C-alpha positions in Angstrom: -54.7 62.9 -20.2 -55.3 60.4 -17.4 -58.2 61.2 -15.0 -57.6 60.7 -11.3 -60.4 58.7 -9.6 -59.0 58.8 -6.1 -57.8 61.5 -3.7 -54.1 62.0 -3.3 -52.3 60.1 -0.6 -52.0 56.6 0.9 -54.6 54.7 2.8 -53.8 54.5 6.5 -52.6 51.2 7.9 -54.8 49.6 10.6 -53.0 49.5 13.9 -53.8 48.8 17.5 -56.6 46.9 19.1 -59.7 46.4 17.0 -63.0 45.5 18.5 -65.9 43.4 17.1 -68.0 46.5 17.4 -65.8 48.1 14.7 -66.5 45.2 12.4 -70.2 45.6 12.9 -70.0 49.3 12.2 -68.3 48.7 8.9 -70.6 45.9 7.6 -73.2 48.2 6.0 -70.5 50.3 4.2 -68.8 47.1 3.0 -71.6 44.9 1.9 -74.9 46.6 2.6 -77.6 47.6 0.1 -75.8 51.0 -0.5 -72.3 49.9 0.3 -69.1 49.2 -1.7 -70.4 45.9 -3.2 -73.3 47.7 -4.8 -71.1 50.6 -5.9 -68.6 48.2 -7.6 -71.4 46.4 -9.5 -73.2 49.7 -10.4 -70.1 51.3 -11.8 -68.9 48.3 -13.7 -72.3 47.8 -15.2 -72.3 51.5 -16.4 -68.8 51.0 -17.8 -70.0 48.1 -19.9 -73.1 49.8 -21.2 -71.3 53.1 -22.1 -68.4 51.3 -23.9 -68.7 52.2 -27.6 -71.2 54.9 -26.8 -69.2 57.3 -24.7 -65.7 56.1 -24.2 -64.7 58.9 -21.8 -67.6 58.1 -19.5 -66.9 54.4 -19.8 -63.3 54.9 -18.7 -64.5 57.1 -15.8 -67.0 54.4 -14.6 -64.3 51.8 -14.8 -61.8 54.0 -12.9 -64.4 54.7 -10.2 -65.3 51.0 -9.9 -61.6 50.2 -9.4 -61.3 52.7 -6.5 -64.5 51.2 -5.0 -62.9 47.7 -5.3 -60.0 49.0 -3.3 -62.4 50.4 -0.6 -64.1 47.0 -0.6 -60.8 45.2 0.1 -59.7 47.7 2.7 -63.0 47.4 4.6 -62.9 43.6 4.4 -59.4 43.7 6.0 -60.6 46.0 8.7 -63.6 43.8 9.4 -61.4 40.6 9.6 -58.9 42.4 11.9 -61.8 43.4 14.1 -62.9 39.8 14.5 -65.7 39.9 12.0 -66.5 38.1 8.7 -66.8 40.2 5.6 -70.2 39.0 4.5 -71.7 40.6 1.4 -74.7 41.9 3.3 -75.4 43.0 6.8 -76.6 41.3 10.0 -80.1 42.0 8.8 -79.9 41.0 5.1 -77.7 39.5 2.4 -76.7 41.6 -0.6 -78.9 41.2 -3.7 -78.5 42.4 -7.3 -81.8 44.3 -6.8 -79.6 46.9 -5.1 -78.2 47.8 -8.5 -80.0 50.3 -10.8 -79.9 49.1 -14.4 -80.8 52.4 -16.0 -79.3 53.0 -19.4 -80.2 56.7 -19.4 -76.9 58.5 -18.9 -78.2 61.7 -17.2 -80.5 59.6 -15.0 -77.9 57.2 -13.9 -75.4 60.0 -13.2 -78.0 61.7 -11.0 -78.5 58.3 -9.2 -74.7 57.9 -8.8 -74.5 61.4 -7.3 -77.2 60.5 -4.9 -75.5 57.2 -4.0 -72.2 58.9 -3.4 -73.8 61.6 -1.3 -75.5 58.8 0.8 -72.1 56.9 1.0 -70.4 60.0 2.4 -73.2 60.5 5.0 -73.1 56.8 5.9 -69.3 56.9 6.3 -69.6 60.0 8.5 -72.1 58.1 10.7 -69.7 55.1 10.8 -66.9 57.4 12.1 -69.1 58.1 15.2 -69.3 54.4 16.2 -65.7 53.3 15.5 -63.4 52.8 18.4 -60.1 52.2 16.6 -58.4 55.5 15.6 -56.6 54.0 12.6 -59.8 52.6 11.2 -61.3 56.1 11.7 -58.4 57.5 9.6 -59.0 54.9 6.9 -62.7 55.7 6.7 -61.9 59.4 6.6 -59.5 58.7 3.7 -62.3 56.7 1.9 -64.6 59.7 2.3 -62.0 61.8 0.4 -62.3 59.3 -2.5 -66.1 59.4 -2.5 -65.9 63.2 -2.6 -63.6 63.0 -5.7 -66.3 60.7 -7.3 -69.0 63.3 -6.4 -67.0 66.0 -8.1 -66.3 63.9 -11.3 -69.9 62.8 -11.6 -71.3 66.2 -11.0 -68.9 67.8 -13.5 -69.7 65.2 -16.2 -73.4 65.6 -15.7 -73.1 69.4 -16.0 -70.9 69.0 -19.1 -73.4 66.7 -20.9 -76.3 68.9 -19.8 -74.7 71.9 -21.3 -73.8 70.1 -24.5 -77.4 68.9 -24.9 -78.8 72.4 -24.3 -76.9 73.8 -27.3 
């Protein structure tokens, strides 16, 4: 059975006039400390360390990482169309690998992932408030749907391994 790591439906196309302010709104979600760049590296790291230990979890981490890579590309496109440069970082700081948690403790890293996905949803909701282009707003709303799928998958997996360890 193939797991689904993204919400159903297409990602909206960017249309209409885009403003530099939209690019600036998206930078933290794209390449900030808690943005898509960190999510990609975090999940791919977790995929690597769980391979051979928990193959189902390893596949899930890889699947989520691939969805986050898609978000990264979509946001980069929106930033460029808005006149910005998709720096990995923000106007205040460049991205660093210190943003990644290198925990090998599965329940702990799942809890950290849940916290990060919860923060991502909150950050995207805040981003929606500052965007001017309606199609970019629709894109960000669609990305939120994926992040909510990730929250559900991670929460279910954590509950499942918690219950199996309690037996």
